[in-house]
A tleap script that builds the chain and sets N, CA, C and O, in Angstrom:
source leaprc.protein.ff14SB
mol = sequence {
  NMET VAL GLY PHE THR GLY THR ALA ARG HIE
  PRO LYS SER LEU ALA LEU ARG LEU PRO ASP
  GLY ARG VAL ALA LEU SER GLN ARG LEU THR
  THR SER LEU ALA SER VAL VAL GLY PRO ARG
  LEU LEU PRO ARG ALA GLY ARG SER PHE THR
  ALA VAL SER ASP SER TYR LYS PRO ALA VAL
  GLY GLY VAL VAL LYS GLU VAL VAL ALA GLY
  THR THR ARG HIE ALA ILE VAL PRO VAL MET
  ARG LEU CARG
}
set mol.1.N position { 109.779 -16.890 64.929 }
set mol.1.CA position { 111.002 -16.088 64.971 }
set mol.1.C position { 111.929 -16.621 63.907 }
set mol.1.O position { 112.092 -17.826 63.716 }
set mol.2.N position { 112.551 -15.630 63.199 }
set mol.2.CA position { 113.481 -16.030 62.148 }
set mol.2.C position { 114.917 -15.556 62.416 }
set mol.2.O position { 115.837 -15.933 61.690 }
set mol.3.N position { 115.113 -14.727 63.463 }
set mol.3.CA position { 116.448 -14.238 63.765 }
set mol.3.C position { 116.455 -13.284 64.930 }
set mol.3.O position { 115.479 -13.164 65.671 }
set mol.4.N position { 117.604 -12.590 65.082 }
set mol.4.CA position { 117.788 -11.696 66.203 }
set mol.4.C position { 118.853 -10.680 65.878 }
set mol.4.O position { 119.601 -10.844 64.915 }
set mol.5.N position { 118.929 -9.617 66.684 }
set mol.5.CA position { 120.070 -8.628 66.618 }
set mol.5.C position { 120.798 -8.797 67.924 }
set mol.5.O position { 120.259 -9.332 68.893 }
set mol.6.N position { 122.057 -8.325 67.941 }
set mol.6.CA position { 122.879 -8.469 69.097 }
set mol.6.C position { 123.566 -9.842 69.018 }
set mol.6.O position { 123.825 -10.328 67.917 }
set mol.7.N position { 123.856 -10.453 70.124 }
set mol.7.CA position { 124.470 -11.750 70.183 }
set mol.7.C position { 123.457 -12.759 70.653 }
set mol.7.O position { 122.442 -12.409 71.257 }
set mol.8.N position { 123.747 -14.058 70.363 }
set mol.8.CA position { 122.831 -15.094 70.761 }
set mol.8.C position { 122.758 -15.121 72.343 }
set mol.8.O position { 121.716 -15.448 72.912 }
set mol.9.N position { 123.807 -14.794 72.971 }
set mol.9.CA position { 123.794 -14.809 74.426 }
set mol.9.C position { 123.049 -13.601 75.031 }
set mol.9.O position { 122.418 -13.684 76.085 }
set mol.10.N position { 123.159 -12.487 74.307 }
set mol.10.CA position { 122.487 -11.241 74.760 }
set mol.10.C position { 121.742 -10.605 73.571 }
set mol.10.O position { 122.191 -9.605 73.010 }
set mol.11.N position { 120.588 -11.207 73.197 }
set mol.11.CA position { 119.865 -10.666 72.048 }
set mol.11.C position { 119.303 -9.291 72.365 }
set mol.11.O position { 118.822 -9.061 73.474 }
set mol.12.N position { 119.357 -8.379 71.412 }
set mol.12.CA position { 118.753 -7.054 71.615 }
set mol.12.C position { 117.297 -6.970 71.160 }
set mol.12.O position { 116.449 -6.370 71.820 }
set mol.13.N position { 117.036 -7.601 69.996 }
set mol.13.CA position { 115.671 -7.641 69.474 }
set mol.13.C position { 115.523 -8.893 68.647 }
set mol.13.O position { 116.521 -9.516 68.283 }
set mol.14.N position { 114.291 -9.276 68.341 }
set mol.14.CA position { 113.996 -10.465 67.555 }
set mol.14.C position { 113.476 -10.078 66.200 }
set mol.14.O position { 112.766 -9.083 66.050 }
set mol.15.N position { 113.840 -10.880 65.199 }
set mol.15.CA position { 113.245 -10.704 63.838 }
set mol.15.C position { 112.153 -11.723 63.751 }
set mol.15.O position { 112.372 -12.925 63.896 }
set mol.16.N position { 110.956 -11.209 63.509 }
set mol.16.CA position { 109.736 -12.029 63.523 }
set mol.16.C position { 109.052 -12.006 62.159 }
set mol.16.O position { 108.952 -10.958 61.522 }
set mol.17.N position { 108.583 -13.173 61.717 }
set mol.17.CA position { 107.805 -13.268 60.478 }
set mol.17.C position { 106.355 -12.906 60.817 }
set mol.17.O position { 105.726 -13.556 61.652 }
set mol.18.N position { 105.842 -11.883 60.173 }
set mol.18.CA position { 104.466 -11.468 60.372 }
set mol.18.C position { 103.509 -12.344 59.558 }
set mol.18.O position { 103.941 -13.050 58.647 }
set mol.19.N position { 102.219 -12.303 59.880 }
set mol.19.CA position { 101.278 -13.106 59.100 }
set mol.19.C position { 101.258 -12.817 57.619 }
set mol.19.O position { 100.953 -13.709 56.828 }
set mol.20.N position { 101.569 -11.620 57.224 }
set mol.20.CA position { 101.551 -11.273 55.832 }
set mol.20.C position { 102.873 -11.661 55.098 }
set mol.20.O position { 103.036 -11.405 53.905 }
set mol.21.N position { 103.782 -12.271 55.843 }
set mol.21.CA position { 105.036 -12.771 55.275 }
set mol.21.C position { 106.220 -11.838 55.446 }
set mol.21.O position { 107.355 -12.266 55.235 }
set mol.22.N position { 106.010 -10.588 55.816 }
set mol.22.CA position { 107.076 -9.690 56.078 }
set mol.22.C position { 107.855 -10.068 57.332 }
set mol.22.O position { 107.316 -10.724 58.224 }
set mol.23.N position { 109.122 -9.659 57.406 }
set mol.23.CA position { 109.913 -9.814 58.590 }
set mol.23.C position { 110.129 -8.492 59.199 }
set mol.23.O position { 110.550 -7.557 58.517 }
set mol.24.N position { 109.850 -8.366 60.496 }
set mol.24.CA position { 110.006 -7.100 61.235 }
set mol.24.C position { 110.768 -7.345 62.517 }
set mol.24.O position { 110.707 -8.439 63.079 }
set mol.25.N position { 111.475 -6.353 62.980 }
set mol.25.CA position { 112.188 -6.447 64.241 }
set mol.25.C position { 111.259 -6.074 65.398 }
set mol.25.O position { 110.400 -5.201 65.277 }
set mol.26.N position { 111.460 -6.758 66.510 }
set mol.26.CA position { 110.728 -6.443 67.721 }
set mol.26.C position { 111.309 -5.190 68.349 }
set mol.26.O position { 112.318 -4.658 67.884 }
set mol.27.N position { 110.664 -4.725 69.407 }
set mol.27.CA position { 111.226 -3.643 70.154 }
set mol.27.C position { 112.472 -4.195 70.882 }
set mol.27.O position { 112.682 -5.408 70.875 }
set mol.28.N position { 113.280 -3.361 71.491 }
set mol.28.CA position { 114.444 -3.838 72.256 }
set mol.28.C position { 113.911 -4.710 73.415 }
set mol.28.O position { 112.985 -4.335 74.134 }
set mol.29.N position { 114.548 -5.896 73.559 }
set mol.29.CA position { 114.090 -6.789 74.619 }
set mol.29.C position { 114.553 -6.314 76.002 }
set mol.29.O position { 115.643 -5.765 76.162 }
set mol.30.N position { 113.697 -6.542 76.975 }
set mol.30.CA position { 114.098 -6.224 78.356 }
set mol.30.C position { 115.169 -7.235 78.753 }
set mol.30.O position { 115.336 -8.266 78.102 }
set mol.31.N position { 115.883 -6.932 79.818 }
set mol.31.CA position { 116.947 -7.826 80.277 }
set mol.31.C position { 116.388 -9.188 80.669 }
set mol.31.O position { 116.981 -10.228 80.385 }
set mol.32.N position { 115.209 -9.154 81.342 }
set mol.32.CA position { 114.644 -10.440 81.809 }
set mol.32.C position { 114.164 -11.247 80.613 }
set mol.32.O position { 114.347 -12.465 80.609 }
set mol.33.N position { 113.575 -10.652 79.622 }
set mol.33.CA position { 113.123 -11.360 78.456 }
set mol.33.C position { 114.329 -11.892 77.628 }
set mol.33.O position { 114.305 -13.026 77.151 }
set mol.34.N position { 115.362 -11.065 77.470 }
set mol.34.CA position { 116.555 -11.493 76.746 }
set mol.34.C position { 117.225 -12.713 77.428 }
set mol.34.O position { 117.747 -13.604 76.758 }
set mol.35.N position { 117.192 -12.726 78.786 }
set mol.35.CA position { 117.818 -13.841 79.501 }
set mol.35.C position { 117.068 -15.120 79.280 }
set mol.35.O position { 117.659 -16.193 79.410 }
set mol.36.N position { 115.741 -15.066 78.937 }
set mol.36.CA position { 114.953 -16.276 78.684 }
set mol.36.C position { 115.133 -16.674 77.215 }
set mol.36.O position { 115.256 -17.857 76.900 }
set mol.37.N position { 115.146 -15.705 76.343 }
set mol.37.CA position { 115.266 -15.995 74.886 }
set mol.37.C position { 116.640 -16.481 74.462 }
set mol.37.O position { 116.760 -17.410 73.663 }
set mol.38.N position { 117.687 -15.845 75.005 }
set mol.38.CA position { 119.077 -16.145 74.651 }
set mol.38.C position { 119.452 -17.606 74.605 }
set mol.38.O position { 120.006 -18.068 73.606 }
set mol.39.N position { 119.158 -18.366 75.686 }
set mol.39.CA position { 119.516 -19.793 75.704 }
set mol.39.C position { 118.749 -20.626 74.667 }
set mol.39.O position { 119.161 -21.748 74.374 }
set mol.40.N position { 117.662 -20.119 74.112 }
set mol.40.CA position { 116.870 -20.858 73.135 }
set mol.40.C position { 117.243 -20.580 71.664 }
set mol.40.O position { 116.770 -21.247 70.744 }
set mol.41.N position { 118.116 -19.561 71.479 }
set mol.41.CA position { 118.522 -19.177 70.128 }
set mol.41.C position { 119.519 -20.118 69.546 }
set mol.41.O position { 120.491 -20.457 70.221 }
set mol.42.N position { 119.337 -20.563 68.327 }
set mol.42.CA position { 120.296 -21.372 67.579 }
set mol.42.C position { 120.683 -20.632 66.356 }
set mol.42.O position { 120.018 -20.779 65.331 }
set mol.43.N position { 121.720 -19.839 66.390 }
set mol.43.CA position { 122.120 -18.986 65.211 }
set mol.43.C position { 122.499 -19.828 64.001 }
set mol.43.O position { 123.018 -20.936 64.133 }
set mol.44.N position { 122.234 -19.287 62.835 }
set mol.44.CA position { 122.659 -19.853 61.558 }
set mol.44.C position { 123.716 -18.920 60.935 }
set mol.44.O position { 123.770 -17.737 61.272 }
set mol.45.N position { 124.498 -19.416 60.088 }
set mol.45.CA position { 125.532 -18.539 59.448 }
set mol.45.C position { 124.860 -17.526 58.514 }
set mol.45.O position { 123.789 -17.777 57.962 }
set mol.46.N position { 125.513 -16.392 58.358 }
set mol.46.CA position { 125.000 -15.407 57.389 }
set mol.46.C position { 124.308 -14.239 58.042 }
set mol.46.O position { 124.267 -14.102 59.265 }
set mol.47.N position { 123.771 -13.409 57.189 }
set mol.47.CA position { 123.070 -12.226 57.564 }
set mol.47.C position { 121.850 -12.124 56.704 }
set mol.47.O position { 121.891 -12.516 55.537 }
set mol.48.N position { 120.709 -11.588 57.257 }
set mol.48.CA position { 119.490 -11.357 56.519 }
set mol.48.C position { 119.032 -9.936 56.792 }
set mol.48.O position { 119.535 -9.236 57.671 }
set mol.49.N position { 118.035 -9.545 55.977 }
set mol.49.CA position { 117.522 -8.189 56.066 }
set mol.49.C position { 115.993 -8.135 56.047 }
set mol.49.O position { 115.359 -8.957 55.385 }
set mol.50.N position { 115.408 -7.205 56.745 }
set mol.50.CA position { 113.973 -6.949 56.682 }
set mol.50.C position { 113.666 -6.180 55.407 }
set mol.50.O position { 114.573 -5.756 54.690 }
set mol.51.N position { 112.377 -6.005 55.132 }
set mol.51.CA position { 111.998 -5.257 53.964 }
set mol.51.C position { 112.505 -3.817 53.998 }
set mol.51.O position { 112.687 -3.203 52.947 }
set mol.52.N position { 112.735 -3.274 55.185 }
set mol.52.CA position { 113.201 -1.859 55.286 }
set mol.52.C position { 114.720 -1.824 55.538 }
set mol.52.O position { 115.281 -0.833 56.006 }
set mol.53.N position { 115.361 -2.973 55.199 }
set mol.53.CA position { 116.877 -3.060 55.236 }
set mol.53.C position { 117.490 -3.113 56.597 }
set mol.53.O position { 118.681 -2.833 56.733 }
set mol.54.N position { 116.739 -3.458 57.619 }
set mol.54.CA position { 117.301 -3.708 58.946 }
set mol.54.C position { 118.028 -5.050 58.948 }
set mol.54.O position { 117.449 -6.046 58.514 }
set mol.55.N position { 119.218 -5.111 59.397 }
set mol.55.CA position { 120.026 -6.343 59.372 }
set mol.55.C position { 119.775 -7.147 60.642 }
set mol.55.O position { 119.597 -6.597 61.729 }
set mol.56.N position { 119.766 -8.491 60.465 }
set mol.56.CA position { 119.646 -9.387 61.592 }
set mol.56.C position { 120.323 -10.683 61.307 }
set mol.56.O position { 120.558 -11.019 60.146 }
set mol.57.N position { 120.657 -11.452 62.375 }
set mol.57.CA position { 121.268 -12.735 62.220 }
set mol.57.C position { 120.196 -13.821 62.174 }
set mol.57.O position { 119.330 -13.862 63.048 }
set mol.58.N position { 120.236 -14.687 61.188 }
set mol.58.CA position { 119.183 -15.750 61.060 }
set mol.58.C position { 119.366 -16.740 62.228 }
set mol.58.O position { 120.472 -16.948 62.729 }
set mol.59.N position { 118.250 -17.332 62.634 }
set mol.59.CA position { 118.275 -18.335 63.653 }
set mol.59.C position { 117.303 -19.485 63.309 }
set mol.59.O position { 116.351 -19.302 62.550 }
set mol.60.N position { 117.564 -20.659 63.880 }
set mol.60.CA position { 116.744 -21.819 63.701 }
set mol.60.C position { 115.905 -22.030 64.957 }
set mol.60.O position { 116.385 -21.755 66.057 }
set mol.61.N position { 114.724 -22.488 64.837 }
set mol.61.CA position { 114.006 -22.811 66.063 }
set mol.61.C position { 112.535 -22.568 65.905 }
set mol.61.O position { 112.102 -21.805 65.041 }
set mol.62.N position { 111.761 -23.230 66.753 }
set mol.62.CA position { 110.347 -23.115 66.719 }
set mol.62.C position { 109.811 -22.434 67.982 }
set mol.62.O position { 108.729 -22.770 68.463 }
set mol.63.N position { 110.552 -21.508 68.499 }
set mol.63.CA position { 110.165 -20.839 69.738 }
set mol.63.C position { 108.943 -19.894 69.406 }
set mol.63.O position { 109.002 -19.099 68.468 }
set mol.64.N position { 107.875 -20.013 70.188 }
set mol.64.CA position { 106.709 -19.200 69.931 }
set mol.64.C position { 106.741 -18.034 70.868 }
set mol.64.O position { 106.952 -18.191 72.071 }
set mol.65.N position { 106.522 -16.797 70.289 }
set mol.65.CA position { 106.524 -15.619 71.092 }
set mol.65.C position { 105.098 -15.038 71.077 }
set mol.65.O position { 104.380 -15.144 70.083 }
set mol.66.N position { 104.717 -14.431 72.189 }
set mol.66.CA position { 103.428 -13.741 72.237 }
set mol.66.C position { 103.746 -12.264 72.006 }
set mol.66.O position { 104.556 -11.660 72.709 }
set mol.67.N position { 103.086 -11.714 71.005 }
set mol.67.CA position { 103.334 -10.290 70.633 }
set mol.67.C position { 102.040 -9.493 70.710 }
set mol.67.O position { 100.947 -10.055 70.767 }
set mol.68.N position { 102.183 -8.216 70.710 }
set mol.68.CA position { 101.052 -7.298 70.723 }
set mol.68.C position { 100.640 -7.068 69.255 }
set mol.68.O position { 101.466 -6.661 68.438 }
set mol.69.N position { 99.393 -7.325 68.933 }
set mol.69.CA position { 98.888 -7.193 67.624 }
set mol.69.C position { 98.727 -5.669 67.277 }
set mol.69.O position { 98.552 -4.828 68.158 }
set mol.70.N position { 98.793 -5.378 66.000 }
set mol.70.CA position { 98.588 -3.982 65.590 }
set mol.70.C position { 99.577 -3.612 64.513 }
set mol.70.O position { 100.468 -4.396 64.185 }
set mol.71.N position { 99.435 -2.468 63.981 }
set mol.71.CA position { 100.338 -1.993 62.917 }
set mol.71.C position { 101.008 -0.718 63.385 }
set mol.71.O position { 100.439 0.095 64.112 }
set mol.72.N position { 102.225 -0.584 62.940 }
set mol.72.CA position { 102.917 0.668 63.176 }
set mol.72.C position { 103.584 1.074 61.879 }
set mol.72.O position { 103.712 0.271 60.955 }
set mol.73.N position { 103.983 2.256 61.818 }
set mol.73.CA position { 104.608 2.777 60.578 }
set mol.73.C position { 105.847 2.015 60.242 }
set mol.73.O position { 106.077 1.709 59.072 }
set mol.74.N position { 106.678 1.686 61.244 }
set mol.74.CA position { 107.938 0.984 60.983 }
set mol.74.C position { 107.895 -0.489 61.325 }
set mol.74.O position { 108.936 -1.147 61.340 }
set mol.75.N position { 106.746 -1.009 61.592 }
set mol.75.CA position { 106.543 -2.465 61.833 }
set mol.75.C position { 107.394 -2.956 63.002 }
set mol.75.O position { 107.992 -4.029 62.916 }
set mol.76.N position { 107.461 -2.171 64.116 }
set mol.76.CA position { 108.118 -2.638 65.339 }
set mol.76.C position { 107.102 -3.472 66.096 }
set mol.76.O position { 105.974 -3.028 66.308 }
set mol.77.N position { 107.484 -4.675 66.507 }
set mol.77.CA position { 106.567 -5.607 67.125 }
set mol.77.C position { 106.950 -5.771 68.622 }
set mol.77.O position { 108.053 -6.224 68.928 }
set mol.78.N position { 106.042 -5.402 69.545 }
set mol.78.CA position { 106.360 -5.597 70.981 }
set mol.78.C position { 106.219 -7.057 71.358 }
set mol.78.O position { 105.149 -7.634 71.161 }
set mol.79.N position { 107.291 -7.694 71.909 }
set mol.79.CA position { 107.232 -9.050 72.363 }
set mol.79.C position { 106.842 -9.046 73.813 }
set mol.79.O position { 107.426 -8.320 74.618 }
set mol.80.N position { 105.836 -9.870 74.163 }
set mol.80.CA position { 105.379 -9.908 75.572 }
set mol.80.C position { 106.042 -11.057 76.363 }
set mol.80.O position { 106.540 -10.845 77.469 }
set mol.81.N position { 106.045 -12.237 75.804 }
set mol.81.CA position { 106.640 -13.397 76.541 }
set mol.81.C position { 106.765 -14.578 75.552 }
set mol.81.O position { 106.215 -14.574 74.451 }
set mol.82.N position { 107.510 -15.566 76.009 }
set mol.82.CA position { 107.643 -16.838 75.267 }
set mol.82.C position { 106.489 -17.736 75.699 }
set mol.82.O position { 105.943 -17.599 76.793 }
set mol.83.N position { 106.139 -18.647 74.818 }
set mol.83.CA position { 105.099 -19.643 75.182 }
set mol.83.C position { 105.709 -21.020 75.103 }
set mol.83.O position { 105.029 -22.012 75.365 }
savepdb mol mol.pdb
quit
């Protein structure tokens, strides 16, 4: 994970680095998943952008997410759970 949208306390989606190096946003997080992810986010200053110009807030951390593999036209990545 490289960042998030929303606030650190209530993240809306996650910015994830894909195996090919691109950064893509996840789908909107469920309330229960956001409540688990939020306390683990360590925001950094500034703003970053995905390849398709979606804005996100950078974050520090080595939190591992389990995602659904596959490709989509807009590279939206479904997050399943934290590991």
